[in-house]
Each structure stands twice: as structure tokens, then as C-alpha cells.
C-alpha positions as CSV (number, residue, x, y, z in Angstrom):
1,X,44.8,-7.2,-60.6
2,X,42.3,-9.0,-62.7
3,X,38.5,-8.5,-62.6
4,X,37.0,-10.9,-60.1
5,X,33.4,-9.6,-59.9
6,X,33.7,-9.7,-56.1
7,X,31.2,-8.0,-54.0
8,X,31.9,-6.4,-50.6
9,X,30.3,-9.4,-48.7
10,X,32.8,-11.7,-50.5
11,X,35.6,-10.2,-48.3
12,X,37.9,-9.6,-51.2
13,X,41.7,-9.6,-50.6
14,X,44.8,-8.1,-52.1
15,X,48.3,-9.4,-51.6
16,X,51.6,-8.0,-52.7
17,X,55.2,-9.1,-51.9
18,X,58.8,-8.2,-52.5
19,X,62.1,-9.7,-51.8
20,X,64.4,-7.5,-49.8
21,X,68.2,-7.9,-49.6
22,X,68.2,-7.3,-45.8
23,X,67.8,-9.4,-42.7
24,X,64.3,-9.9,-41.3
25,X,65.2,-7.9,-38.1
26,X,65.9,-4.8,-40.2
27,X,62.7,-5.2,-42.3
28,X,60.7,-5.9,-39.1
29,X,61.9,-2.7,-37.5
30,X,60.3,-0.8,-40.4
31,X,57.1,-2.8,-40.7
32,X,56.4,-2.7,-36.9
33,X,56.8,1.1,-36.8
34,X,53.3,2.1,-37.8
35,X,54.1,5.7,-37.1
36,X,56.5,5.5,-40.1
37,X,53.8,4.3,-42.4
38,X,52.2,7.7,-43.3
39,X,55.6,8.6,-44.8
40,X,55.3,5.6,-47.1
41,X,51.7,6.0,-48.1
42,X,49.8,8.6,-50.1
43,X,46.5,7.9,-48.2
44,X,47.5,7.3,-44.6
45,X,48.2,10.7,-43.1
46,X,49.1,9.9,-39.4
47,X,49.1,7.2,-36.9
48,X,49.1,7.4,-33.1
49,X,49.3,4.6,-30.5
50,X,46.5,4.6,-27.9
51,X,46.3,3.6,-24.3
52,X,49.8,4.7,-23.5
53,X,51.4,2.2,-26.0
54,X,54.4,3.0,-28.0
55,X,54.6,-0.1,-30.2
56,X,52.8,-3.2,-31.4
57,X,51.7,-5.9,-29.0
58,X,48.6,-8.2,-28.9
59,X,45.5,-6.1,-28.2
60,X,47.3,-2.8,-28.7
61,X,45.3,-0.1,-30.4
62,X,46.2,2.8,-32.7
63,X,44.3,5.5,-34.5
64,X,45.0,6.1,-38.2
65,X,44.0,9.2,-40.0
66,X,43.5,8.9,-43.8
67,X,42.7,11.1,-46.8
68,X,41.4,10.1,-50.2
69,X,40.3,12.4,-53.0
70,X,36.9,10.6,-53.4
71,X,36.2,9.7,-49.8
72,X,37.5,12.8,-47.9
73,X,39.2,12.5,-44.5
74,X,38.5,9.9,-41.8
75,X,40.0,8.3,-38.8
76,X,39.8,4.6,-37.7
77,X,40.9,2.7,-34.7
78,X,42.8,-0.5,-35.3
79,X,43.4,-3.4,-33.0
80,X,46.6,-5.6,-33.2
81,X,45.2,-9.1,-33.8
82,X,48.4,-11.0,-34.7
83,X,51.9,-10.2,-33.4
84,X,54.9,-12.5,-33.8
85,X,58.1,-10.4,-33.8
86,X,60.1,-10.7,-37.0
87,X,57.3,-12.8,-38.6
88,X,53.7,-11.4,-38.5
89,X,52.0,-8.2,-37.7
90,X,48.3,-7.8,-38.3
91,X,45.5,-5.5,-37.3
92,X,41.8,-5.3,-37.6
93,X,40.2,-2.0,-38.4
94,X,37.4,-0.8,-36.0
95,X,35.6,-3.9,-34.6
96,X,38.1,-6.8,-34.2
97,X,35.2,-9.2,-34.3
98,X,33.7,-7.8,-37.5
99,X,36.4,-5.5,-39.0
100,X,36.0,-3.1,-41.9
101,X,39.4,-4.4,-43.0
102,X,42.2,-6.6,-41.9
103,X,45.8,-5.7,-42.8
104,X,48.8,-8.0,-42.3
105,X,52.6,-8.0,-42.9
106,X,54.4,-11.3,-43.0
107,X,58.2,-11.8,-43.2
108,X,60.0,-14.9,-44.2
109,X,63.7,-15.6,-44.6
110,X,64.5,-16.3,-48.2
111,X,67.7,-16.5,-50.3
112,X,69.8,-14.6,-47.7
113,X,67.2,-11.8,-47.4
114,X,63.6,-11.4,-46.5
115,X,60.4,-12.0,-48.4
116,X,57.9,-9.3,-47.3
117,X,54.2,-9.8,-48.0
118,X,51.5,-7.3,-47.3
119,X,47.9,-8.6,-47.4
120,X,44.6,-7.0,-46.8
121,X,41.0,-8.1,-46.6
122,X,38.0,-5.8,-47.1
123,X,35.1,-6.3,-44.7
124,X,33.1,-8.0,-43.5
125,X,32.2,-5.0,-41.3
126,X,31.0,-1.8,-43.0
127,X,33.5,0.8,-44.1
128,X,33.4,4.1,-45.9
129,X,33.2,2.2,-49.2
130,X,29.9,0.7,-47.9
131,X,28.3,4.2,-48.3
132,X,29.3,4.4,-51.9
133,X,27.8,1.0,-52.5
134,X,24.6,2.0,-50.7
135,X,24.2,4.9,-53.1
136,X,25.0,2.9,-56.2
137,X,24.2,-0.8,-55.5
138,X,24.2,-1.6,-59.2
139,X,27.9,-0.6,-59.4
140,X,29.0,-2.6,-56.3
141,X,31.3,-4.9,-58.2
142,X,33.0,-2.0,-60.1
143,X,33.3,0.0,-56.9
144,X,35.0,-2.9,-55.1
145,X,37.3,-3.7,-58.0
146,X,38.5,-0.1,-58.3
147,X,39.2,0.2,-54.6
148,X,41.0,-3.1,-54.5
149,X,43.2,-1.9,-57.5
150,X,43.9,1.2,-55.5
151,X,44.9,-0.8,-52.5
152,X,47.2,-3.0,-54.7
153,X,48.9,0.0,-56.2
154,X,49.4,1.7,-52.8
155,X,50.6,-1.5,-51.2
156,X,53.1,-2.0,-54.0
157,X,54.5,1.5,-53.5
158,X,54.7,1.0,-49.7
159,X,56.7,-2.3,-50.1
160,X,59.0,-0.6,-52.6
161,X,59.7,2.1,-50.1
162,X,60.3,-0.4,-47.2
163,X,62.6,-2.3,-49.5
164,X,64.6,0.9,-50.3
165,X,64.9,1.8,-46.6
166,X,65.8,-1.7,-45.5
167,X,68.5,-2.1,-48.2
168,X,70.0,1.3,-47.6
169,X,73.4,1.3,-46.0
170,X,72.3,3.7,-43.3
171,X,70.8,2.5,-40.0
172,X,67.0,2.4,-39.6
173,X,67.3,3.6,-36.0
174,X,66.2,7.2,-35.5
175,X,64.1,7.2,-38.7
176,X,61.1,8.7,-36.9
177,X,63.0,11.3,-35.1
178,X,65.1,12.5,-38.0
179,X,62.0,13.4,-40.1
180,X,63.8,12.0,-43.1
181,X,63.4,8.5,-44.4
182,X,65.6,8.7,-47.4
183,X,62.7,8.6,-49.9
């Protein structure tokens, strides 16, 4: 990621992608399983569907618990804002009208496999990062840049792990119940 000088109000974004030698349906099964994501992330610790849901659907909500060395531990409620099976899955963090972040996975058939893209936008609603910016407004651009680089690195690792799972010869079914994801 190159320096952009972006401020939080600019709603900076990060996007990473990878090509996976697996059909979209197999990749989708992994991407849509948000309860699997903590095993693929160093920051996200747990995810739990709310309101009696057990999977993504428009308007569904889930709580995510995260941990970061500099920010401590926190929980956020996310709202599914885009859901097109085998194509798009996106959620807004906290207030869907003014989210602290938006996250999106998109899948596209490509060259006999699947192009998987993960995208995120910071803001426009306040987040934990806002408090660091409040304390050091003169360092806002650096704070935003460092966090965006962290997101890019973490997203790259997540996609690598999804790729490994999707391309493995074993079935993705039962991943959550087995406690092992082959990583």
C-alpha cells in the first residue's frame, strides 16, 4: 500500500484479491461462514449470529469480538447489507446508515476457478480508531495509513487461508464442527 495521505473522513478503502483453483460454490461456502473467520484472522476472535440466525441473509446481524495489541478488546455488531449467494457478501459495522466500516467479499468465475476479492472501507461513522485520532489529530494521516496497511496485510493472509482451504482436496463441510481447518 502506498501513502495516500487519506484522512478518516475520506473513507479510505483497501482491496485485496486472489485467484483460487476451485469452483465459486466451494469458495462461497467458506466466505459465507463468518463463524470460520476467527480461525483465519489474527484480530477477529469470535463471531456469533444474532436474532436466532445461523447464516447470512439480508438484514441479518452478527456480533464480532476482536483483539488488537494497541486497541485492546472490543465487540461490534455488524449488519448484512449485501447478499447475493456465490457472488457478494457485505456487512456494515455498527450503524448500517453510518457504519464505522463496511466489509465485502465478491466472487467471480475466472479461468476455470474463482477470483475472490475482499474490500473494506473505513468510516464514515466513528470507530475505535477515531479515539486515537482525537488524542493525536496532528498524526491523523499516519494513524489512518498504518491501520489501512494492517488491514491490507490481514486481509491478504485471510485470502491466502481461504485459498488453501478451497483448493484442498478435502471437503469444506464440517469445517466448523471439526475444530480443524487444515491451517
